[in-house]
DRENDO-1510 file (C-alpha; in Angstrom, 1 decimal, always signed):
<recs>
REC; n; res; u; v; w
REC; 1; UNK; -26.0; +6.2; -10.5 .
REC; 2; UNK; -23.6; +7.7; -13.0 .
REC; 3; UNK; -24.9; +8.4; -16.5 .
REC; 4; UNK; -22.1; +7.1; -18.7 .
REC; 5; UNK; -24.2; +7.4; -21.9 .
REC; 6; UNK; -23.7; +11.2; -21.8 .
REC; 7; UNK; -20.1; +10.7; -22.9 .
REC; 8; UNK; -21.4; +9.4; -26.3 .
REC; 9; UNK; -23.2; +12.6; -26.9 .
REC; 10; UNK; -21.6; +15.2; -29.2 .
REC; 11; UNK; -20.4; +17.3; -26.2 .
REC; 12; UNK; -19.0; +14.2; -24.5 .
REC; 13; UNK; -17.2; +12.8; -27.6 .
REC; 14; UNK; -15.7; +16.2; -28.4 .
REC; 15; UNK; -14.4; +16.6; -24.8 .
REC; 16; UNK; -12.9; +13.1; -24.8 .
REC; 17; UNK; -11.0; +13.9; -28.1 .
REC; 18; UNK; -9.6; +17.1; -26.6 .
REC; 19; UNK; -8.8; +15.2; -23.4 .
REC; 20; UNK; -6.8; +12.6; -25.3 .
REC; 21; UNK; -4.7; +15.4; -26.8 .
REC; 22; UNK; -3.9; +16.8; -23.3 .
REC; 23; UNK; -3.1; +13.4; -21.9 .
REC; 24; UNK; -0.6; +12.7; -24.7 .
REC; 25; UNK; +1.1; +16.1; -24.7 .
REC; 26; UNK; +0.6; +17.4; -21.2 .
REC; 27; UNK; -1.4; +20.3; -19.8 .
REC; 28; UNK; -4.3; +21.1; -17.4 .
REC; 29; UNK; -7.6; +19.4; -17.7 .
REC; 30; UNK; -10.3; +21.7; -18.9 .
REC; 31; UNK; -13.7; +22.3; -17.3 .
REC; 32; UNK; -16.1; +19.4; -18.1 .
REC; 33; UNK; -19.0; +20.1; -20.6 .
REC; 34; UNK; -21.2; +18.9; -17.7 .
REC; 35; UNK; -20.0; +21.5; -15.3 .
REC; 36; UNK; -19.4; +20.9; -11.6 .
REC; 37; UNK; -20.7; +18.4; -9.1 .
REC; 38; UNK; -20.2; +19.1; -5.4 .
REC; 39; UNK; -17.5; +21.6; -6.4 .
REC; 40; UNK; -15.6; +19.0; -8.4 .
REC; 41; UNK; -15.1; +19.1; -12.2 .
REC; 42; UNK; -17.5; +16.5; -13.3 .
REC; 43; UNK; -15.8; +13.7; -15.2 .
REC; 44; UNK; -17.9; +11.0; -13.6 .
REC; 45; UNK; -18.2; +7.8; -15.7 .
REC; 46; UNK; -15.7; +8.8; -18.4 .
REC; 47; UNK; -14.1; +5.9; -20.2 .
REC; 48; UNK; -10.7; +6.5; -21.7 .
REC; 49; UNK; -9.1; +4.1; -24.3 .
REC; 50; UNK; -7.1; +1.3; -22.8 .
REC; 51; UNK; -3.3; +1.7; -22.8 .
REC; 52; UNK; -3.6; +5.5; -22.7 .
REC; 53; UNK; -0.3; +7.3; -21.8 .
REC; 54; UNK; -0.5; +10.2; -19.5 .
REC; 55; UNK; +2.5; +12.6; -19.3 .
REC; 56; UNK; +2.7; +15.9; -17.4 .
REC; 57; UNK; -1.1; +16.2; -17.0 .
REC; 58; UNK; -2.5; +18.4; -14.3 .
REC; 59; UNK; -5.8; +17.2; -12.7 .
REC; 60; UNK; -7.3; +19.7; -10.3 .
REC; 61; UNK; -10.5; +19.2; -8.4 .
REC; 62; UNK; -11.7; +16.4; -10.6 .
REC; 63; UNK; -14.5; +13.8; -9.8 .
REC; 64; UNK; -13.5; +10.6; -11.6 .
REC; 65; UNK; -16.2; +8.4; -10.0 .
REC; 66; UNK; -16.9; +5.2; -11.9 .
REC; 67; UNK; -14.4; +6.3; -14.5 .
REC; 68; UNK; -12.3; +3.7; -16.4 .
REC; 69; UNK; -8.6; +4.5; -16.9 .
REC; 70; UNK; -7.5; +0.9; -17.4 .
REC; 71; UNK; -4.0; -0.3; -18.3 .
REC; 72; UNK; -2.8; +3.3; -18.5 .
REC; 73; UNK; +0.8; +4.5; -18.2 .
REC; 74; UNK; +0.8; +7.7; -16.0 .
REC; 75; UNK; +3.9; +9.7; -15.4 .
REC; 76; UNK; +5.0; +13.0; -14.0 .
REC; 77; UNK; +1.4; +14.1; -13.5 .
REC; 78; UNK; -0.4; +15.8; -10.6 .
REC; 79; UNK; -3.8; +14.8; -9.1 .
REC; 80; UNK; -4.9; +17.4; -6.6 .
REC; 81; UNK; -8.1; +17.0; -4.7 .
REC; 82; UNK; -9.5; +14.3; -7.0 .
REC; 83; UNK; -12.3; +11.8; -6.3 .
REC; 84; UNK; -11.9; +8.2; -7.5 .
REC; 85; UNK; -15.1; +6.5; -6.2 .
REC; 86; UNK; -15.5; +3.1; -7.8 .
REC; 87; UNK; -12.9; +4.1; -10.5 .
REC; 88; UNK; -11.3; +1.3; -12.5 .
REC; 89; UNK; -7.6; +1.8; -12.4 .
REC; 90; UNK; -6.7; -1.8; -13.0 .
REC; 91; UNK; -3.3; -2.7; -14.6 .
REC; 92; UNK; -2.1; +0.9; -14.5 .
REC; 93; UNK; +1.6; +1.7; -14.3 .
REC; 94; UNK; +2.3; +5.0; -12.6 .
REC; 95; UNK; +5.5; +6.7; -11.7 .
REC; 96; UNK; +6.8; +10.1; -10.6 .
REC; 97; UNK; +3.3; +11.3; -9.9 .
REC; 98; UNK; +1.9; +13.4; -7.1 .
REC; 99; UNK; -1.5; +12.5; -5.6 .
REC; 100; UNK; -2.5; +15.2; -3.0 .
REC; 101; UNK; -5.8; +15.3; -1.1 .
REC; 102; UNK; -7.3; +12.5; -3.2 .
REC; 103; UNK; -10.0; +10.1; -2.1 .
REC; 104; UNK; -10.0; +6.5; -3.3 .
REC; 105; UNK; -13.1; +4.7; -2.3 .
REC; 106; UNK; -13.9; +1.3; -3.7 .
REC; 107; UNK; -11.3; +2.0; -6.3 .
REC; 108; UNK; -9.7; -0.9; -8.1 .
REC; 109; UNK; -5.9; -0.9; -8.6 .
REC; 110; UNK; -6.0; -4.7; -9.4 .
REC; 111; UNK; -2.7; -5.8; -10.8 .
REC; 112; UNK; -1.4; -2.3; -11.2 .
REC; 113; UNK; +2.1; -1.1; -10.4 .
REC; 114; UNK; +2.3; +1.9; -8.0 .
REC; 115; UNK; +5.2; +4.1; -7.1 .
REC; 116; UNK; +7.9; +3.9; -9.8 .
REC; 117; UNK; +10.6; +6.5; -9.2 .
REC; 118; UNK; +9.0; +7.7; -5.9 .
REC; 119; UNK; +5.4; +8.7; -6.6 .
REC; 120; UNK; +4.0; +10.6; -3.7 .
REC; 121; UNK; +0.6; +10.2; -2.0 .
REC; 122; UNK; -0.1; +13.0; +0.5 .
REC; 123; UNK; -3.2; +13.5; +2.6 .
REC; 124; UNK; -5.0; +10.7; +0.7 .
REC; 125; UNK; -7.8; +8.5; +1.9 .
REC; 126; UNK; -8.1; +4.9; +0.8 .
REC; 127; UNK; -11.3; +3.0; +1.7 .
REC; 128; UNK; -12.3; -0.5; +0.6 .
REC; 129; UNK; -9.7; -0.3; -2.2 .
REC; 130; UNK; -8.9; -3.4; -4.2 .
REC; 131; UNK; -5.2; -3.9; -4.3 .
REC; 132; UNK; -5.4; -7.5; -5.4 .
REC; 133; UNK; -2.2; -8.3; -7.2 .
REC; 134; UNK; -1.0; -4.7; -7.1 .
REC; 135; UNK; +2.8; -4.2; -7.1 .
REC; 136; UNK; +4.5; -1.4; -5.2 .
REC; 137; UNK; +7.9; +0.0; -5.7 .
REC; 138; UNK; +9.3; +3.0; -3.7 .
REC; 139; UNK; +6.0; +4.8; -3.3 .
REC; 140; UNK; +5.9; +7.5; -0.6 .
REC; 141; UNK; +2.8; +7.8; +1.6 .
REC; 142; UNK; +2.4; +10.8; +3.9 .
REC; 143; UNK; -0.6; +11.5; +6.2 .
REC; 144; UNK; -2.7; +8.8; +4.5 .
REC; 145; UNK; -5.5; +6.6; +5.8 .
REC; 146; UNK; -6.0; +3.0; +4.7 .
REC; 147; UNK; -9.4; +1.7; +5.8 .
REC; 148; UNK; -10.7; -1.8; +5.1 .
REC; 149; UNK; -8.6; -2.2; +2.0 .
REC; 150; UNK; -7.6; -5.4; +0.4 .
REC; 151; UNK; -4.1; -5.6; +1.7 .
REC; 152; UNK; -3.6; -9.4; +1.5 .
REC; 153; UNK; -0.4; -10.7; -0.1 .
REC; 154; UNK; +0.9; -7.1; -0.7 .
REC; 155; UNK; +4.7; -6.3; -0.7 .
REC; 156; UNK; +5.2; -2.6; -0.1 .
REC; 157; UNK; +8.7; -2.9; -1.6 .
REC; 158; UNK; +10.8; +0.1; -0.6 .
REC; 159; UNK; +7.7; +2.1; +0.0 .
REC; 160; UNK; +7.7; +4.6; +2.9 .
REC; 161; UNK; +5.0; +5.6; +5.3 .
REC; 162; UNK; +4.8; +8.6; +7.6 .
REC; 163; UNK; +1.9; +9.7; +9.8 .
REC; 164; UNK; -0.3; +7.0; +8.2 .
REC; 165; UNK; -3.2; +5.0; +9.8 .
REC; 166; UNK; -4.1; +1.4; +8.8 .
REC; 167; UNK; -7.6; +0.1; +9.8 .
REC; 168; UNK; -8.9; -3.4; +9.1 .
REC; 169; UNK; -7.2; -6.6; +8.1 .
REC; 170; UNK; -3.6; -6.8; +6.8 .
REC; 171; UNK; -2.6; -10.4; +5.9 .
REC; 172; UNK; +0.7; -11.7; +4.5 .
REC; 173; UNK; +1.7; -8.0; +4.0 .
REC; 174; UNK; +5.3; -6.9; +3.8 .
REC; 175; UNK; +6.7; -3.6; +5.0 .
REC; 176; UNK; +10.4; -3.0; +4.1 .
REC; 177; UNK; +12.9; -0.4; +5.0 .
REC; 178; UNK; +14.3; -0.5; +1.5 .
REC; 179; UNK; +14.3; -2.7; -1.6 .
REC; 180; UNK; +13.8; -6.5; -1.3 .
REC; 181; UNK; +16.8; -6.9; -3.6 .
REC; 182; UNK; +19.8; -4.6; -3.4 .
REC; 183; UNK; +20.2; -4.6; -7.2 .
REC; 184; UNK; +16.8; -2.9; -7.6 .
REC; 185; UNK; +18.5; +0.4; -6.7 .
REC; 186; UNK; +20.2; +0.3; -10.2 .
REC; 187; UNK; +16.9; +0.2; -11.9 .
REC; 188; UNK; +14.6; +2.2; -9.7 .
REC; 189; UNK; +17.0; +4.6; -7.9 .
REC; 190; UNK; +17.5; +5.4; -4.3 .
REC; 191; UNK; +14.2; +5.1; -2.3 .
REC; 192; UNK; +13.2; +7.2; +0.6 .
REC; 193; UNK; +14.1; +5.4; +3.9 .
REC; 194; UNK; +11.0; +3.9; +5.3 .
REC; 195; UNK; +11.0; +5.1; +9.0 .
REC; 196; UNK; +7.3; +4.1; +9.5 .
REC; 197; UNK; +7.2; +7.4; +11.5 .
REC; 198; UNK; +4.0; +7.6; +13.6 .
REC; 199; UNK; +2.3; +4.8; +11.7 .
REC; 200; UNK; -0.7; +3.6; +13.5 .
REC; 201; UNK; -2.2; +0.0; +13.4 .
REC; 202; UNK; -4.5; +0.8; +16.3 .
REC; 203; UNK; -7.6; -0.2; +14.5 .
REC; 204; UNK; -5.9; -2.9; +12.4 .
REC; 205; UNK; -5.5; -6.6; +12.6 .
REC; 206; UNK; -2.1; -7.8; +11.6 .
REC; 207; UNK; -2.0; -11.4; +10.4 .
REC; 208; UNK; +1.3; -12.8; +9.3 .
REC; 209; UNK; +2.6; -9.3; +8.6 .
REC; 210; UNK; +6.3; -9.1; +8.0 .
REC; 211; UNK; +8.8; -6.3; +8.6 .
REC; 212; UNK; +12.2; -6.5; +6.8 .
REC; 213; UNK; +15.2; -4.7; +5.3 .
REC; 214; UNK; +15.8; -2.3; +8.2 .
REC; 215; UNK; +12.2; -1.2; +8.6 .
REC; 216; UNK; +12.1; +1.2; +11.5 .
REC; 217; UNK; +9.2; +0.3; +13.9 .
REC; 218; UNK; +10.2; +2.5; +16.9 .
REC; 219; UNK; +7.2; +4.9; +16.6 .
REC; 220; UNK; +4.7; +2.3; +15.3 .
REC; 221; UNK; +1.4; +2.1; +17.3 .
REC; 222; UNK; +0.3; -1.5; +17.9 .
REC; 223; UNK; -3.3; -2.7; +17.4 .
REC; 224; UNK; -5.6; -2.3; +20.4 .
REC; 225; UNK; -7.4; -5.6; +19.9 .
REC; 226; UNK; -5.5; -8.9; +20.2 .
REC; 227; UNK; -2.1; -9.7; +21.7 .
REC; 228; UNK; +0.8; -8.1; +19.9 .
REC; 229; UNK; +4.4; -7.4; +21.0 .
REC; 230; UNK; +7.0; -5.1; +19.5 .
REC; 231; UNK; +10.5; -6.5; +19.9 .
REC; 232; UNK; +13.8; -4.6; +19.7 .
REC; 233; UNK; +17.1; -6.4; +19.1 .
REC; 234; UNK; +15.2; -8.9; +17.1 .
REC; 235; UNK; +18.1; -11.0; +16.0 .
REC; 236; UNK; +19.5; -11.5; +19.5 .
REC; 237; UNK; +16.1; -12.2; +21.0 .
REC; 238; UNK; +15.4; -14.7; +18.2 .
REC; 239; UNK; +18.7; -16.5; +19.2 .
REC; 240; UNK; +17.7; -16.5; +22.9 .
REC; 241; UNK; +14.3; -18.0; +22.1 .
REC; 242; UNK; +15.9; -20.7; +20.0 .
REC; 243; UNK; +18.5; -21.7; +22.6 .
REC; 244; UNK; +16.4; -21.9; +25.8 .
REC; 245; UNK; +14.1; -24.7; +24.8 .
REC; 246; UNK; +15.1; -27.5; +27.1 .
REC; 247; UNK; +11.7; -28.3; +28.5 .
REC; 248; UNK; +9.9; -28.4; +25.2 .
REC; 249; UNK; +8.8; -31.8; +23.7 .
REC; 250; UNK; +10.5; -33.1; +20.6 .
REC; 251; UNK; +7.4; -32.2; +18.6 .
REC; 252; UNK; +7.4; -28.6; +19.9 .
REC; 253; UNK; +11.2; -28.3; +19.3 .
REC; 254; UNK; +10.6; -29.2; +15.7 .
REC; 255; UNK; +8.0; -26.4; +15.5 .
REC; 256; UNK; +10.4; -24.0; +17.2 .
REC; 257; UNK; +13.0; -25.0; +14.6 .
REC; 258; UNK; +10.7; -24.0; +11.8 .
REC; 259; UNK; +9.9; -20.7; +13.6 .
REC; 260; UNK; +13.6; -19.9; +13.9 .
REC; 261; UNK; +14.5; -20.8; +10.4 .
REC; 262; UNK; +11.6; -18.8; +8.9 .
REC; 263; UNK; +12.5; -15.6; +10.9 .
REC; 264; UNK; +16.3; -15.8; +11.0 .
REC; 265; UNK; +16.5; -15.3; +7.2 .
REC; 266; UNK; +15.7; -11.6; +7.6 .
REC; 267; UNK; +16.6; -11.0; +11.3 .
REC; 268; UNK; +20.2; -10.0; +10.4 .
REC; 269; UNK; +18.9; -6.8; +8.7 .
REC; 270; UNK; +15.8; -6.1; +10.9 .
REC; 271; UNK; +16.3; -4.6; +14.4 .
REC; 272; UNK; +12.6; -4.3; +15.3 .
REC; 273; UNK; +9.8; -6.8; +14.8 .
REC; 274; UNK; +6.1; -7.2; +15.7 .
REC; 275; UNK; +4.6; -10.6; +16.6 .
REC; 276; UNK; +0.9; -11.5; +16.9 .
REC; 277; UNK; +0.3; -14.2; +19.5 .
REC; 278; UNK; -2.6; -15.7; +17.5 .
REC; 279; UNK; -0.3; -16.1; +14.5 .
REC; 280; UNK; +2.1; -18.1; +16.7 .
REC; 281; UNK; -0.7; -20.3; +18.0 .
REC; 282; UNK; -2.1; -21.1; +14.5 .
REC; 283; UNK; +1.4; -21.6; +13.0 .
REC; 284; UNK; +3.2; -23.5; +15.7 .
REC; 285; UNK; +0.7; -24.6; +18.4 .
REC; 286; UNK; -0.2; -23.4; +21.9 .
REC; 287; UNK; +2.9; -24.7; +23.7 .
REC; 288; UNK; +5.4; -23.1; +21.3 .
REC; 289; UNK; +3.4; -19.9; +21.2 .
REC; 290; UNK; +3.4; -19.6; +25.0 .
REC; 291; UNK; +7.1; -20.4; +25.2 .
REC; 292; UNK; +8.0; -17.7; +22.7 .
REC; 293; UNK; +5.7; -15.2; +24.3 .
REC; 294; UNK; +7.2; -15.8; +27.8 .
REC; 295; UNK; +10.7; -15.5; +26.5 .
REC; 296; UNK; +9.9; -12.0; +25.1 .
REC; 297; UNK; +8.3; -10.5; +28.1 .
</recs>
């Protein structure tokens, strides 16, 4: 259990005042008055004022477990080998930052905004992280692991992933090759193309996961549990599925119509796609699911 009361001591209060000065004007974080813990600079449990603005701050080997950095604006800063166990990062807005070798375990990014102007996350570990309501915009993730995180109703808008692993449930999650709206490039700049290079879903469950806007899936590894299929030439295969339906009942044809209309919206700009058989069963029924699956074999 982190002792948060220590930050109300004379040593703690003086350090926080000095820290607020560094946060506002930039610079490297000084050694904690409480020394090191497991070779990390011990800032466990520190509570910073809401709406703090970080600019050009250098965090090196910092343990920020159970810290509160809520509703902060963080820009052009570096976090190298930092530990965010149970840290409260809710409602933050961060951009042009570098997170390298950081561990986010049971961290809350609830309703934050991640990735403005291409923030980079390299060799980072995310486990049981709360991304409820979190917005993403052109973040770059390289050599990262996402394990059992809350990734329901998440749109990774123009975010890119290389050599990343996803484990656990992803539901109603969107991966895109670029921006959802073309005009976003005027506000947020040119994003890194999302090639999804060597992205593994081997230990993941993909439920109603969507891939759009020229998202490259050629090197993606499918989940080992369940029935999934990776489709190339998605638009032409979708057309084929829709046209060869003579033996379906009227009810099943109506369900197939819905399937076609839902997926054809983005198929023109998406060459590869991944379908989950169980999703098809639950959304359109056994007969339509079997028909679609047979047409794609």
